N, C-alpha and C positions, 0 to 999 in steps of 0.2 A: 548380421550379428544382432539378434533381437532378444538378448538375454534380459532377465528381470532387472539386473543391477544397473543397466543402462538407463532405465526409466526413473531411477532415483535422483535425488538432488544432493549437491555437496555445498557446504558453506565455505566460501573463500575468504580468508583473512589476509590483511596486508602484513608487511613485515613487523608492524608494531602490534600485531595480533588483534586488530580491530576489524569487525565484520565489513566486508567490502561489497560482496554480492553473492547471490545464490546461482549456481551453475549446474548443468547436468553432470552426473557422475562420470560419464564417458569423457567429457572435456577435462574434468579434474584429473582423471587417471592419466590422460595425455600430458597435462601440465607437470605431473609428478614424474612420469616416465621420461620426459625430455629435460628434466632437471630444473624447471622454472619454479617448482614448489615442492614441498614435502608434506607427507600425510601426518596429521596430528591425531586424528581419530578415524577409525574405520568401521564399516558395517560388517566386516568379515572378509572372507577370501573367496575368490572364484578362480578356478584353474591356477592355483598357487599365486595369484595376484591380489594384492590388497585392494579392497573396494573402499575408496575414500569417502568419509562422511564429512570431515573437516580437513582442509588444507591450509597451509600458510605459505605465502610468497616469500621468496628470498629477497626481493627488492621492495622498497616502499613505493606505494602508488598513491598519488594525490586523490583524496576522497572528496567528491563534491556533495553538497547537501542533497538529500533525497527529496524529490518533488513528485506530486501527483498532478495529472491532468484534470482540469475543471470539467468533469463530465457527469452524467446522471449517477452512475454507479458510485463515484467518489464523493459527490455532494451528499447523496443519501447516507453514505457511510459516515462522513464528517458529522452530519446532523443526527446521527443515530436513528435514522428512519422516523424522525419526529417532525411533524409540521411546525414550522417556525412561527406560525400565527395562532393556531389553536392549542398546540402542545401535545396533541395526540400522536401515538405511534401507529404506523401503517405498514402494510406489506409493500414491497417494491413496486408492484404493479398498480398500486392505488396512489402513488405519489407523482408529483410533477416538480420540475425545476421552475422557480419563479425569479424574475429579475426584480430586485428591490426597487431600483430605479428603472422603470420600464424602457425597453429598447427604443420606443418611439420618442422618449425623452432624453436619448443619448446614453442609456445604460448599457454597459459593456457585459460580455459574458466572461466574468472573472470571479475569482474567489471572494472578492469583497462586495459583489453585487448579486450573487446567486445564492438562493436558499431553497430548502426543501419545503414543499407545500402540498397539502392534500388538495384533491380536485375541488372540493367544496370552497375552501378558502381562496384558492386561485381564482375561481369564478367570481366570488364576492369582491376580491381586491381588483380584479380586472386590470385596466391600463392606468392604474394610479399608484402613487407612492404609498407606503404604509401610513404615513401621516394623513394624506388626503383621504384614504379609505377608513381611517380610524381603527387600524389594525396594527398595533405595535408588535415588533419582533421580539421573540423570546430571548434570542441571543444575536449579537452582532456577527455578521458573516466575516470570516477571515480564512486565510490560507492555512490548512492544517499542518501541524508539525508532525512529520512522519519518520519512521525508521525503516530499516530493511524489511522487517517482518510485516510492517503495514503494507509495503509494496507487494508482498507475496502472501497476503492474508488467506489465500486458499490452500496453502501448503501446511500440512501437519508438521510441526516442529519436532525433529528427532531429538531424543534425549541427549545425544552427543553434542548438540548445538547450544543447549540451554545455558551453559556456563559462560557463553560469550555474549549474552544479552541480559541487560538489566530487566528485572521483573517489572512487568506493567501493572499498574494499579487498576 
């Protein structure tokens, strides 16, 4: 079954109508068919079956805060592809992750110690703290606050989903 609608995504809401996760449409269809959820909005019909765009669960599901892994892709996204030393924006391929407190001095790979750096600034800073290198940070590194759309930032948000998300500034 390789139909076009299976490749789409469905927004899953909990019983209080809060976004819970984004799942594939085939899984959403099965949840509705088995009675665990109902269709709120659809993309249309296929073989007389409604193709769910948004579903709501019949039961409440405890929602945990959304978190991102501290990796290159997410650090660069958090810092808006901007070197935290010189303030210039760069392409993904021209950036590096820098330990504010170097690994050799006990610095961990976590959100509070990793920043985006261009290759030039990373070479100048070397194995020193920003203070030792005379290179103050533009902003203090921290764990980003994310929502469901941040986790799935590569998905184009269908019109049917937009009423369930607060508009981003």
